[in-house]
C-alpha positions as CSV (number, residue, x, y, z in Angstrom):
1,M,37.5,32.7,73.7
2,I,38.9,29.9,71.5
3,D,39.5,26.6,73.2
4,A,42.3,24.7,71.4
5,T,42.0,20.9,71.0
6,R,44.6,19.0,73.0
7,A,46.7,17.4,70.2
8,M,49.4,14.8,69.9
9,V,51.7,15.1,66.9
10,L,54.0,12.3,65.7
11,Q,56.9,13.4,63.5
12,F,59.7,11.7,61.7
13,P,62.5,14.2,60.9
14,D,63.9,14.1,57.4
15,W,61.2,11.7,56.3
16,S,61.8,12.2,52.6
17,A,65.5,11.3,53.0
18,A,64.5,8.2,55.0
19,A,62.0,7.1,52.4
20,A,64.6,7.5,49.7
21,V,66.8,5.0,51.6
22,N,64.2,2.3,51.1
23,E,63.1,3.3,47.6
24,Y,66.5,3.9,45.9
25,G,68.8,1.9,48.1
26,A,70.8,4.9,49.4
27,E,73.4,4.6,52.1
28,P,71.5,5.4,55.3
29,A,74.3,7.2,57.1
30,G,75.5,9.1,54.1
31,P,74.5,12.6,52.9
32,I,71.3,12.4,50.9
33,A,69.6,15.2,48.9
34,L,66.3,15.0,47.0
35,I,66.1,17.3,44.0
36,H,63.0,18.9,42.5
37,Q,63.2,21.3,39.6
38,G,67.0,21.6,39.9
39,Q,66.9,22.5,43.6
40,V,67.3,20.7,46.9
41,F,63.8,19.9,48.2
42,A,64.9,17.9,51.2
43,C,68.1,16.5,52.6
44,S,69.4,14.4,55.5
45,A,71.2,15.5,58.6
46,A,74.5,14.3,57.3
47,A,74.0,16.5,54.2
48,R,73.1,19.5,56.4
49,S,76.3,19.0,58.4
50,S,78.2,19.5,55.2
51,G,76.4,22.8,54.4
52,V,73.6,21.5,52.2
53,K,70.2,23.0,52.8
54,T,66.9,23.2,51.0
55,G,66.6,25.7,48.2
56,L,70.2,25.3,47.0
57,R,70.9,24.6,43.3
58,L,72.2,21.1,42.6
59,R,75.6,22.2,41.5
60,E,76.2,24.3,44.6
61,A,75.0,21.5,46.9
62,Q,77.4,19.0,45.2
63,S,80.2,21.5,45.5
64,R,79.6,21.8,49.3
65,C,79.4,18.0,49.6
66,P,81.1,16.0,46.9
67,A,79.9,12.7,48.4
68,L,76.3,13.8,48.2
69,Q,73.8,11.1,47.1
70,V,71.3,12.7,44.8
71,F,67.9,11.3,44.0
72,P,64.7,12.8,42.4
73,Y,62.0,13.9,44.8
74,D,58.8,12.0,44.4
75,P,55.9,12.8,46.7
76,V,54.3,9.4,45.9
77,V,57.3,7.7,47.4
78,D,56.9,9.7,50.7
79,K,53.2,8.9,51.0
80,R,53.6,5.2,50.1
81,A,56.4,4.8,52.7
82,F,54.4,6.6,55.4
83,E,51.2,4.5,54.8
84,P,52.4,1.6,57.0
85,I,53.1,4.0,59.9
86,I,49.6,5.5,59.6
87,A,48.1,2.0,59.6
88,A,50.1,1.0,62.7
89,V,49.0,4.2,64.5
90,E,45.3,3.5,63.7
91,Q,45.6,0.1,65.2
92,I,46.1,1.5,68.7
93,M,44.8,5.1,68.4
94,P,42.0,5.6,65.9
95,G,41.3,9.0,64.5
96,V,44.5,9.9,62.8
97,Q,44.9,13.1,60.7
98,L,47.7,13.0,58.1
99,L,49.5,16.4,58.2
100,D,52.4,15.7,55.8
101,P,54.3,12.5,54.8
102,G,56.2,11.9,58.0
103,S,53.8,13.8,60.3
104,C,50.4,13.0,61.7
105,A,48.1,14.3,64.5
106,I,45.8,12.5,67.0
107,R,43.5,13.8,69.7
108,A,45.4,13.4,72.9
109,K,42.4,13.1,75.3
110,G,41.3,9.6,74.4
111,P,44.8,7.9,74.4
112,A,45.8,9.7,77.6
113,R,42.7,8.4,79.4
114,Y,43.1,4.8,78.0
115,F,46.9,4.5,78.8
116,G,46.8,6.5,82.0
117,S,48.7,9.6,81.0
118,E,49.8,11.6,78.0
119,H,53.4,10.6,78.5
120,H,52.6,6.9,78.7
121,A,50.4,7.1,75.6
122,A,53.2,8.8,73.7
123,E,55.7,6.1,74.7
124,V,53.3,3.4,73.6
125,L,52.8,5.0,70.3
126,L,56.6,5.4,69.6
127,R,57.3,1.8,70.5
128,S,54.5,0.6,68.2
129,V,56.0,2.4,65.1
130,E,59.8,2.2,65.8
131,A,60.1,-1.2,64.1
132,L,58.4,0.1,60.9
133,A,60.2,3.4,60.4
134,A,63.7,3.9,59.0
135,A,64.0,7.1,61.1
136,S,63.4,7.7,64.8
137,G,60.1,9.4,65.7
138,R,59.3,12.1,68.2
139,I,56.1,13.3,69.7
140,G,54.9,16.7,70.8
141,I,51.7,17.2,72.9
142,A,50.2,20.7,73.4
143,D,47.0,22.8,73.0
144,G,46.5,22.8,69.3
145,I,48.2,21.2,66.3
146,F,50.5,24.1,65.7
147,A,52.0,24.1,69.2
148,A,52.2,20.3,69.3
149,E,54.2,20.4,66.0
150,Q,56.6,23.0,67.4
151,A,57.1,20.8,70.5
152,A,57.8,17.7,68.4
153,R,60.5,19.6,66.5
154,R,62.2,20.7,69.7
155,T,62.7,17.3,71.4
156,D,64.5,14.0,70.9
157,R,61.6,11.8,71.9
158,V,58.6,13.3,73.8
159,R,57.8,16.8,74.9
160,I,54.6,17.8,76.6
161,I,53.4,21.4,77.0
162,Q,51.0,21.6,79.9
163,P,47.5,22.8,79.3
164,G,47.3,26.6,79.0
165,A,51.1,27.0,78.6
166,S,51.2,26.9,74.8
167,A,51.5,30.7,74.4
168,Q,54.4,30.8,76.8
169,F,56.1,28.0,75.0
170,L,55.7,29.6,71.6
171,A,56.8,33.1,72.7
172,S,60.5,32.5,72.0
173,I,60.1,30.7,68.7
174,S,61.1,32.5,65.5
175,L,58.5,33.8,63.1
176,D,59.7,31.3,60.5
177,A,57.6,28.7,62.2
178,L,54.4,30.3,60.7
179,Q,55.6,29.2,57.2
180,Q,54.3,32.5,55.7
181,P,57.4,34.1,54.2
182,A,55.7,37.3,53.0
183,L,54.2,37.9,56.5
184,T,57.4,37.0,58.2
185,I,59.4,39.6,56.2
186,L,56.8,42.3,56.8
187,L,56.8,41.6,60.6
188,E,60.6,41.6,60.8
189,N,60.7,44.9,59.0
190,L,58.4,46.2,61.7
191,G,60.9,45.0,64.4
192,L,59.1,41.8,65.4
193,K,61.4,38.8,65.8
194,T,59.5,36.1,67.7
195,L,56.0,34.7,67.9
196,G,55.7,36.3,71.4
197,D,56.4,39.7,69.8
198,F,53.6,39.1,67.3
199,A,51.2,37.7,69.9
200,A,51.5,40.9,71.9
201,L,49.8,42.9,69.2
202,A,46.1,43.7,69.6
203,P,44.0,41.2,67.6
204,L,41.8,44.0,66.0
205,N,44.9,45.9,64.8
206,V,46.4,42.7,63.4
207,R,43.2,42.0,61.4
208,N,43.0,45.5,60.1
209,R,46.6,45.6,59.1
210,F,47.4,42.1,57.9
211,G,44.0,40.7,56.9
212,P,42.5,37.3,57.5
213,D,45.7,35.4,56.9
214,G,47.5,37.6,59.4
215,A,44.7,37.2,62.0
216,Q,44.9,33.4,61.6
217,A,48.7,33.5,62.1
218,H,48.1,35.7,65.2
219,L,45.9,33.1,66.7
220,L,48.6,30.4,66.2
221,A,51.2,32.7,67.8
222,R,48.9,33.1,70.9
223,G,48.5,29.4,71.2
224,L,44.9,29.5,70.2
225,D,44.9,27.1,67.3
226,P,41.3,27.0,66.0
227,R,41.9,23.8,64.0
228,G,40.7,20.5,65.4
229,V,42.1,17.1,64.6
230,V,40.1,15.8,61.6
231,P,40.5,12.0,61.4
232,R,41.0,10.6,57.9
233,A,38.5,8.1,56.6
234,P,40.0,4.6,56.7
235,A,41.3,3.6,53.3
236,V,39.7,0.6,51.6
237,R,42.3,-2.2,51.4
238,L,42.6,-3.1,47.7
239,D,45.9,-4.9,47.8
240,V,46.1,-8.7,47.9
241,A,49.0,-10.7,49.4
242,L,49.7,-14.4,49.4
243,D,52.3,-16.4,51.4
244,F,53.7,-19.7,50.1
245,E,54.6,-22.4,52.6
246,P,56.8,-24.1,51.5
247,P,58.2,-21.6,49.0
248,L,57.5,-22.3,45.3
249,E,60.3,-22.9,42.9
250,R,58.6,-22.6,39.5
251,V,56.8,-19.7,37.8
252,D,53.9,-21.8,36.7
253,Q,53.4,-23.0,40.3
254,V,53.3,-19.4,41.6
255,A,50.9,-18.3,38.8
256,F,48.5,-21.2,39.4
257,A,48.5,-20.6,43.2
258,F,47.9,-16.9,42.8
259,K,45.1,-17.2,40.2
260,T,42.3,-17.0,42.8
261,S,44.0,-14.1,44.5
262,A,44.2,-12.2,41.2
263,E,40.5,-12.7,40.7
264,R,39.8,-11.5,44.2
265,F,41.9,-8.4,43.6
266,I,39.9,-7.5,40.4
267,D,36.6,-8.3,42.2
268,G,37.5,-5.9,45.0
269,L,38.2,-3.1,42.6
270,T,34.9,-3.7,40.8
271,E,33.0,-3.6,44.1
272,A,34.7,-0.2,44.8
273,G,33.7,1.1,41.4
274,L,37.3,1.2,40.2
275,V,39.6,-0.2,37.6
276,C,43.4,-0.5,37.9
277,T,45.5,1.1,35.2
278,E,48.9,0.7,37.0
279,L,49.8,-2.3,39.1
280,R,52.5,-2.7,41.7
281,V,53.9,-6.3,42.1
282,Q,56.1,-7.1,45.1
283,V,57.9,-10.5,45.3
284,H,59.9,-11.9,48.2
285,D,62.0,-15.1,48.0
286,D,63.1,-17.4,50.7
287,S,66.6,-16.0,51.0
288,G,65.4,-12.4,51.7
289,G,65.5,-11.2,48.1
290,H,63.0,-8.6,47.0
291,A,61.8,-7.4,43.6
292,E,59.3,-4.7,43.0
293,R,57.9,-3.2,39.8
294,V,55.0,-1.0,38.6
295,W,53.3,-2.3,35.5
296,K,51.1,-0.2,33.2
297,H,48.2,-1.1,31.0
298,P,46.9,0.6,27.9
299,R,43.3,0.2,29.2
300,F,42.8,-1.6,32.5
301,F,43.8,-4.9,34.1
302,D,41.7,-8.0,34.3
303,A,42.7,-11.2,36.2
304,D,44.5,-12.7,33.3
305,D,46.5,-9.5,32.8
306,V,47.5,-9.5,36.4
307,L,48.8,-13.1,36.2
308,D,50.7,-12.2,33.0
309,R,52.6,-9.4,34.8
310,V,53.3,-11.6,37.8
311,R,54.7,-14.3,35.5
312,W,56.8,-11.8,33.5
313,Q,58.3,-10.3,36.7
314,L,59.2,-13.7,38.0
315,Q,60.8,-14.8,34.8
316,G,62.8,-11.6,34.4
317,D,66.0,-12.2,32.4
318,A,65.3,-16.0,32.5
319,G,62.1,-15.5,30.5
320,H,63.4,-17.6,27.6
321,A,63.5,-20.7,29.8
322,P,59.9,-21.9,30.4
323,G,59.0,-22.3,34.0
324,K,62.2,-20.9,35.4
325,Q,62.4,-17.8,37.5
326,Q,65.2,-15.2,38.2
327,F,65.4,-15.6,42.0
328,G,68.0,-17.7,43.7
329,S,65.5,-19.5,45.9
330,G,61.9,-20.2,46.2
331,I,59.2,-17.5,46.2
332,S,57.9,-17.0,49.7
333,S,55.3,-14.2,49.3
334,L,53.6,-12.2,46.6
335,R,51.7,-8.9,46.9
336,I,49.9,-6.9,44.3
337,S,48.4,-3.4,44.9
338,P,46.8,-0.8,42.6
339,E,49.3,2.1,41.9
340,K,46.8,4.1,39.9
341,T,43.0,3.6,39.6
342,D,40.2,5.1,37.6
343,S,36.5,5.2,37.9
344,I,34.9,2.1,36.3
345,S,32.4,4.4,34.6
346,H,35.2,5.9,32.4
347,H,35.8,2.4,30.9
348,G,32.3,1.2,30.3
349,Q,31.5,-0.9,27.2
350,G,29.9,1.0,24.3
351,L,26.4,0.2,23.1
352,W,27.8,-1.5,20.1
353,G,31.1,-2.5,21.6
354,N,34.4,-0.7,21.3
355,G,35.0,-1.7,17.7
356,P,38.5,-2.2,16.1
357,E,40.4,-0.7,19.1
358,E,39.2,-3.5,21.4
359,Q,40.0,-6.1,18.8
360,V,43.5,-4.7,18.3
361,H,44.1,-4.6,22.1
362,H,42.8,-8.1,22.5
363,G,45.0,-9.5,19.7
364,L,48.2,-7.8,20.9
365,S,47.6,-8.7,24.5
366,R,47.1,-12.3,23.5
367,V,50.3,-12.5,21.5
368,Q,52.2,-10.8,24.3
369,S,50.8,-13.2,26.8
370,M,52.1,-16.2,24.8
371,L,55.5,-14.8,23.7
372,G,56.4,-12.5,26.7
373,H,56.4,-8.9,27.8
374,G,59.1,-7.7,25.3
375,A,57.8,-9.6,22.3
376,V,55.2,-7.0,21.2
377,L,56.6,-3.5,20.8
378,T,55.2,-0.2,19.7
379,A,57.3,2.7,18.4
380,A,57.5,6.4,19.2
381,L,59.5,9.1,17.5
382,T,62.0,11.2,19.5
383,G,64.8,13.5,18.7
384,G,68.3,12.6,17.5
385,R,70.8,12.8,14.7
386,M,71.1,9.1,14.0
387,L,68.1,7.3,12.7
388,A,68.3,4.5,15.3
389,R,68.2,7.0,18.2
390,R,65.0,8.7,16.8
391,R,63.0,5.5,17.4
392,V,61.9,4.4,20.9
393,L,60.5,0.9,21.1
394,I,58.1,0.4,24.0
395,P,56.6,-2.9,25.2
396,W,52.8,-3.0,24.5
397,G,51.0,-1.5,27.5
398,D,54.1,0.3,29.0
399,S,55.0,3.9,28.9
400,P,58.4,5.2,27.9
401,E,60.8,6.6,30.4
402,K,60.0,10.1,29.1
403,P,56.3,11.2,28.6
404,L,55.2,11.0,25.0
405,S,54.8,14.8,25.0
406,E,58.5,15.2,25.8
407,L,59.5,12.7,23.1
408,A,57.4,14.6,20.6
409,A,59.0,17.9,21.7
410,D,62.5,16.4,21.2
411,H,61.4,15.2,17.7
412,R,60.4,18.7,16.7
413,K,63.8,20.2,17.7
414,P,66.1,21.3,14.8
415,W,68.9,18.8,15.6
416,P,71.7,20.3,13.5
417,G,73.4,17.5,11.5
418,A,70.3,15.3,11.4
419,L,69.2,13.7,8.2
420,P,66.6,15.7,6.2
421,G,63.6,13.9,4.7
422,P,62.4,11.8,3.2
423,A,63.7,9.2,5.6
424,P,64.9,5.7,4.5
425,A,62.3,2.9,4.6
426,T,64.6,0.2,5.9
427,L,66.7,0.8,9.0
428,F,69.3,-1.8,10.0
429,R,69.3,-2.8,13.6
430,E,73.1,-3.2,13.5
431,P,74.7,-1.3,10.5
432,P,76.3,-4.0,8.4
433,E,79.8,-3.5,6.9
434,V,80.0,-2.5,3.2
435,Q,82.8,-1.5,0.9
436,V,83.1,1.8,-1.1
437,A,86.1,1.9,-3.5
438,D,87.5,4.0,-6.3
439,R,88.2,2.9,-9.9
440,H,91.5,1.4,-8.6
441,N,89.7,-0.6,-5.9
442,A,91.2,1.5,-3.1
443,A,89.0,2.3,-0.2
444,I,87.5,5.8,-0.1
445,Q,88.5,8.0,2.9
446,V,87.7,11.6,4.0
447,D,90.2,14.1,5.4
448,E,89.7,16.9,7.9
449,R,88.6,19.3,5.2
450,L,85.8,16.9,4.1
451,Q,87.6,16.1,0.9
452,L,87.4,12.6,-0.5
453,S,90.5,10.7,-1.4
454,A,88.9,9.8,-4.8
455,E,85.5,9.6,-6.6
456,P,83.4,6.5,-5.5
457,A,83.2,4.0,-8.3
458,F,82.3,0.7,-6.7
459,F,79.9,-0.3,-3.9
460,T,79.7,-3.7,-2.3
461,P,76.2,-4.1,-0.6
462,P,75.8,-5.8,2.8
463,A,75.2,-9.5,3.0
464,T,72.2,-8.8,5.2
465,D,70.1,-7.5,2.3
466,A,67.2,-10.0,1.8
467,A,67.0,-9.2,-1.9
468,E,70.7,-10.1,-2.3
469,F,70.1,-13.4,-0.7
470,E,67.3,-14.3,-3.1
471,S,69.3,-13.3,-6.2
472,K,72.6,-14.9,-4.8
473,L,74.4,-11.7,-5.5
474,S,75.5,-11.0,-1.9
475,G,78.9,-9.3,-1.8
476,V,79.1,-8.7,-5.5
477,P,80.4,-5.1,-6.2
478,R,78.2,-2.7,-8.0
479,L,78.9,0.5,-9.9
480,V,78.1,3.8,-8.2
481,K,75.7,5.7,-10.5
482,A,75.4,8.7,-8.2
483,W,76.4,9.8,-4.7
484,A,76.2,12.8,-2.3
485,G,78.1,13.8,0.8
486,P,79.9,13.8,3.1
487,W,77.8,15.2,5.9
488,P,79.7,15.2,9.2
489,V,78.1,14.2,12.5
490,H,80.0,15.3,15.6
491,E,78.3,14.3,18.9
492,R,79.8,15.1,22.3
493,W,83.2,15.7,20.7
494,W,84.5,17.1,24.1
495,E,84.2,13.6,25.7
496,P,86.4,10.6,25.1
497,A,83.3,8.6,24.2
498,G,82.2,11.2,21.7
499,E,81.4,10.1,18.1
500,C,82.6,11.5,14.8
501,L,81.4,10.1,11.5
502,Y,80.4,11.0,8.0
503,R,77.2,10.3,6.1
504,F,76.8,9.5,2.4
505,Q,73.9,8.7,0.0
506,V,74.8,6.3,-2.8
507,L,72.7,5.1,-5.8
508,D,74.2,1.8,-7.2
509,S,73.8,0.2,-10.6
510,A,70.8,-1.9,-9.4
511,N,69.0,1.4,-8.7
512,A,69.1,0.8,-5.0
513,A,69.7,3.8,-2.8
514,W,71.7,3.6,0.4
515,L,72.5,5.7,3.4
516,L,76.1,4.9,4.3
517,L,78.3,5.8,7.3
518,L,82.1,6.2,7.4
519,K,83.5,6.0,10.9
520,D,87.2,5.4,11.8
521,G,88.0,4.4,8.2
522,R,85.3,1.7,8.0
523,W,82.1,1.8,5.9
524,S,78.7,0.6,7.0
525,A,75.1,0.9,5.8
526,E,72.8,2.7,8.2
527,A,69.6,2.4,6.1
528,R,68.3,1.7,2.6
529,Y,65.8,3.7,0.5
530,D,63.1,1.5,-0.9
């Protein structure tokens, strides 16, 4: 005979949607849907009332609820948002098992004895976490985790199933509660509709017919959950926080005050045998403002790197003004925590050092520390028809919005209308205006059939050409020795913001080759061949 452990399960309905409210700033009372691989992974009660449910394609969900707030599903967000709840539960009831983000289990015997009864213990637990959670919690208590979960799902606050009554409570519940779709379909085809129908079968026949998984589900249906509550090991606190009283107004003051805390943060990671490769910085100001960002590092953070990221985040758009910060009032608190860590053994020093790579990293990091986060950039190639769109500039140490593998895959796509190689050596940040004229000094135009109004005869180079400045020939027309084109580029022509332009290659009398653009009757230089 299996003796199920008396369990207390704390649940927060629609936890993923509640976590998205804090993470993305969604409207709490509005319909919310979290999308994973093009389908609704989770949604709020308001969204369900409009017909949205999990598994729907995004377009269908939006057609059912036009006001739907859509956000990407990120399991890290769920776990991070639930961590303060777990910590609060452990303060009053040690031995917590995390079931899912938004759900945890505790042995009911100890809290019931300490607080006088199971109901009183449940009320104390709810009151302790209500201030931390964006959603209202509910608790189920029964023999076994499975029955306690079902009790929590079928109550508004607390539901207690008396000892020995779990099987009777589960009898009327649908087979979907087992969360085994294949087994559920098979049982329904046999005429079984509820857990009670399934529990009435002989255990030996269930094992012979449905195997070990079916036998395990049969035990759950009978209220004989063999699983015990397995408390999680308390996590090592690696985050560091510092409050400023009175609040500090200047970036250099905050950085100086936080220097010791940054060193303590790195020392704590080292004692744990870890290094931090992604750092989360949270800043609060005296007027209630909040800024949060995750910083990445090409290797791993040391104390100076941590201080640099804190300073850059405080400066924000005001980074050009030394000592100024972007918040409207003084900084009241600062917290740093490791977003991603790695074993310190993977980053050990080589026997003869790490060679040129370490020197390059040290030099670039030093320049970035002096000039600012966006002063040192690295480039990655991606796809696109225009040359400027094929280059992605990334601050040193950061990662692009898309993974590098996706950028490389975009670069390898055919991109009809893209410029064939070899590519120009000099690409202008902002295409400067030029002039292309015929022998009568009339501007060259292109009609709908890609026919030129006349043969190009004169070309006036841009004033941004450094060589032109040196020779003082800026703006002097040159003869066109050879030309090719036009090559049309039509992007998103079905939208008002679409783009239609023509490309030309021109060789002038100074033997300089240019890549030119004609858009809306105006000529500009996209790049120059050196």
